[in-house]
N, C-alpha and C positions, 0 to 999 in steps of 0.2 A: 504494499499500499504506500502511495506517495505521501510524503510528509510536507506540509505547508507552513509558512510563516506569514505574518502580516506586519505591514509597516503602518504605524498610527501617526497621524499628522494633526497639527493645529489648524491649518487652513486647507480650503479646497484648492487654492492656487498652488500650494506646495505638492499636493497629490498629483495634479495635472502636470506640473513641471517634472516631477519624479517619473510619472508614467511614460512621458515623451523621452527622457533620457535613457530610462532602462529598456525600452523597446528599441531605441537606437543601438544600445549595447547588445541587443540579441536576447534579452531575458524574457522567458515566458511568464507573463504577469496577468493579473486580472484585478479590475476594480470591483470591490465588493462593499456592501454596507458594514460599518464597523461592527464586529461581533459583540454580543451583549456582554461577554465576560471581561471585555476591555473597556476602559473609559478613555474617551477622546473628545477633544474640542470639535473635531470635525467628524461628520457622519459617514465618511468615505475612507476606507482602508485599501491598501494595495496588497493582494495576495501574491505569494512567490513561492518557489521550491525552497524549502528549508536548507537544502545543501548549499544554496547561494548566499546564505545570510551574511557571511563575513565579507564577501565581495561587494554585496549591495550596500552594507554599512560603510565600507570604504569609499564607494562610488558617491554616496550621498554626502560624506564628509568632504570629500575632494571637491564636490560641486558646491558646497555650503548651503545645502537645502535643509532647513530646519524640519526635524521630524521628532515626534514624541518618543517613540520606541519601536523596536523589532520584537516581536513575540512569536513563540511557537504556537501554531494553531492546532489545538487538539480536535481533530475531525469527528471524534466521537460525541463532543459536546457542541460543536458548531452547527 
């Protein structure tokens, strides 16, 4: 079973900027409503393959995109 993570953001503009950047980098990502188990200022989260979490965190840092957190998404409760 594939394991996913989510990036939580404070603003919708940060989500959209990240989506564009990560798609350009070739990541398989999906915009989803922020899962209930996580709190976020923005109602949109970005789902990604959990195996890519370190690289995605680095890319966001290099691009100076503000985000709240990277979380493992437990698909049994999502």
